[in-house]
N, C-alpha and C positions, 0 to 999 in steps of 0.2 A: 504493500500500500504506500509506504514511504517513497519507494522508487517511482511509483506512478505519479505521485504528487510532484516530485522533483521534475519528472519528464514534462508534465503539463505546465509547470512554471517556466521551464526552459522554452517550451513552444510559445507560450504567451509572451515571453521576453523577446523572442525572435520576431514574432508578429508585430510587436510594438515598435521595433526598430526598423521595420520594412517601410519603404516609401510606397504609397498607394496612388494609383491613378483612377479617377472617377470619370467614366465615359458615359455620356448621355446617349441613349438609343431612342431616337425620336419615333421610329416605326413600331416600337413595341412597349413604349411607356415604362422603360426600365433604365437603371444605371448599372453598368458593369464595373466592379471594383477589381482592379488589377494589382497584384503584388509584382512590382517591377523587377525585383531581384529574382523571384521565382519564374517570372515570365508567364504568368497564368492568371485567369480570372478566379478569384477566391470567393466572390459573392455577387449575386444579382439582386438588385433592390427595386421593387415596384415603386413608382412615383406617380406624378400626375400625368395628364394627357399631353403628348407631344413635347417631351423634355428636350431642351436645346442648350441653354446656358448653364454654366457651372462656375462656382468660386468656392474656395476652401479656406477654413480658418483653423489653424492649430490651436490658437488661444481659446476659441470658443468650442473646440472639439466638434465642429460642425461643417457640413458641406451643404451649400445652398444651390438648388436646382430650379431654373425657370421652366414652367410648363405652359406653353403657348395656348393650347386649346382649353385647358381647365382653368386658365387665368389665375394661377397661384404659384407659390414657391414652396417646394418641398424642402424641409430641413432634415438632413440626415445626421443622426448622432453617430460620430465616428467610433464610439466605444461599443455600441450595439450593432452598428451597420444597419440600422432601421430608420424609417422616417418617424421622427418624434413630433413634428409639428408641421402645420401648413399655414402659409401666410397668403391671405386673399389679396389679389391685385386685380382691380377692375380695368381690364385692358388686355394687351397681348405682350407679356414679358418675354424678352429675348436675351439681350445682353445683361450681364450681372457682374458686379465686383464688390468686394468688401474692402474698406479702407484699412491701411496697415495698422491703425490703432484699434481696429476691431469694433469701433463704436457705431459705425454706420454701414449699411448695406445699400448699394445703389443699383437700381433696376431700370433698364431701358424699356419703356412701353412703346413698342414698334409702331402701332397704328394710331396712337393718340399723341405722338410727337412730344412725349414728356419723359422726364427722369423722376423716379420716386426714390426718396431717401428714407430708409427704414431704420429706426432706432433698434439696435440689436439687444438692448436691455428690455425693450417693450415694443414688440412688433406692431402694436396698434398705433404707435406714434410714428406718423409718416408725414413727410413734407414732399413738395414736388416743384419742379421747374419745367416750363414749356421751352422746348428747343425747336430747331428746325426739323425738316422732314426726315422721318425714319431713323431715329437714333439707333445705332448698332453697337459697335465695340466700345467698351469703357475701361479706363484705367485711372488709378489714383496715385498722386505723388507720394513719395516716401514719408513726408511729414503730414500726410492726410489733409493738406490744405487746399489742394486743387484736384478737380475731377476733369479728365479729358474725355470728350465724347465724339465719336465719328458720326457725323450727320450725313447719312448715305446720299440722300437725294438733293443736297445742296453743295456737295463736294467741299465740305469744310470740317474742321475740328473746332468744336465749341469748348472753351475753357471756363469752368465754373468754380467760383469761390465756394467752398463747401460750408463755410460759416453762414453766409448770406443766401446761398443758392442762387446767386446772380451770375449771369454770363459776363465775364470780364475781358474776354478776348475771342476773336474768331480768326482762324488761320485757314486760308485757301490751300487745298491739296489737289490730288488727282481726282479722276472721275470714279464715283461710286466707292468712297472709302468705307471699309468694313472692320476688319480686325485691327486692334491696337495693342501695342506693348510698350514698355518703358524700361530703360536701363535701371540697374539697381540704385544708382546714385540720383536718378530722376533727371539727369541732364539731357537725355536724348529720348525723343518720342519716335516710335516707328508706326507708320500708317500704311496699311495695305490698300492699294487702289485697284479694285477688281477690274474695271473696264479698261484701264490703262495698262494693265499687266505690269504694275510697278509698285515700288515701296518708296514712300517719302520718309526721309530721315531729317528730323527737326531738332534743332538746338533750342531747348526750352528756356534758355537764358536770353537769347536775342531773336529767336524765332526764324533764324536763317534756316534754309533747308536745301537738301539735294535729293535727287531722284535716281533710283536704280531699277533698271528693267529686270523682270524675272520671267516666270513661265506664264502659261495661259490661265487666266482667271484665278489669280491668287486670292486666298481667303483669310489666313491668319499668319502671324509671325511671332517668333520668340527669340530674344537674344541669349547668348551664353552669359553666365554669371559675370565673367570678366569683361563682357562687352566687346569681345574680339570677333565673334561670329554672330550672324543672324540667320535663322532658319525660317523659310517661308513655304507654306503649302500652296501648290498650284492645282486647283481642282480639275481642270480640263486636260492637264498634262499627266496627271497621276504621279507627280513628282514633288520633291522638296528641293528648293534652291538653297544652297549654303553660300552665304555671302561673307567675304572677308571685309570687315568694317573699316579696317585701316586703309585698304586700297579701294574699297567700295566696288569690288568686282566679284563676280560669281566664282567661287572656288570649286564647287562641285554641284552636280545635279543628280539626285538620287531617286531611282524608281521605288515607289512605295505602293500602298494599296490604292484601289480605284477611288477617285474623288476624295482625296485627302482634305480634311477641313481643320478641326482643332489640332493645336500643337502646344506642347509644354515641355519644360526642361527639368530633368532630375539632376540637380547639381551634385549630389553626393556620389552618384554613380556615373556621372558624365554621359547621361543617356538623354535622347530626345524621343518623346512619345507622340505618335500621330494617330488621330482617329480618322478612319476612312469610311465615308458614307456609302460608297458603292460596293465595297467588299465586306461590310459588316465586320470590320476587324480593327485592331490597333497594331501599328508597326513600331518597333523599337530600333532606334538608330544609335550606333556608337559615335559619339561626338568627336572622338579622337581620330578615328579612321574614316568617318563618314560612310561606314558600311552598315547595311541593314542586318541586324542581329536576328530578329524573329518577327513573326506575325501571329497575333493572338486573336482568336475568334471572340467577338463581343456579342452585340445584339443587332437588331435590324435598324439600319440607317443611323450609324454612329456619327455624332457631331462634335460634342465636347467643346462648345464655344466658350472660351475663357481659359484661365489658368487652373488646371484640374489636378495637379499633383500635390498631395498632402505629404510633406516631409515630416518624418518622425525621428529625425536625427537630433 
């Protein structure tokens, strides 16, 4: 009996220290939980209807999922790997991000052109700001003071003061901006321009920008933790573009699953995880060699729009 208890404790410890990827499966209303080290799905969690967006919080021990058709957010308890709460959103929530201070959850209501700010200590306390047409990708500055929003149908980035929820800056980018990401220091914003097949690289200090061409219909991007590389999913090429940010040139183009969309970086293992809508799987890329390590079957129409890796290191 004593040896069995010790064995279970060891397993629990190993599980606790594994980084997990939460992949939304829009076609079957579930989230696949992938143990990145093991390279396999360890849980499948039923959520709301048509889940798309995802954001994780180690501090709150929660994962937040936007459900477009059921107009709510599923809150997954990372200890039980079950939905613990549901937050009603009148509209069609798509993009979602939690502030680094874990105090506020920001949700993009796609069809009502608004951003909803949800107090994480009381989900009923919500504020909102109207932005331009079809807000999509969201990201928050490291100090939690600024929210960046890709306004898809006006080809801009709206910058919002999170204290006042007022738009303080608009930055013109390429056509149909969608996925957003930010360097760890908050100094560089990356914007994926779907119809221009490009990525805008913006200096958040002076708003200067450059543009890099990538593959066909890019969707999301994620930088490496040291901000040396940028990884971009190209939905109609079934590839990931690997960009050397120092030279601003494509270093490699990697074939992955069909219609790759969401992408996130596992810093502790130097891995890039990509969700593929067309293949119903997740690909794992070695960021050192830019080689595909494995493909993991997930659920129907995997999207994972947002930063979906929960680090337990």
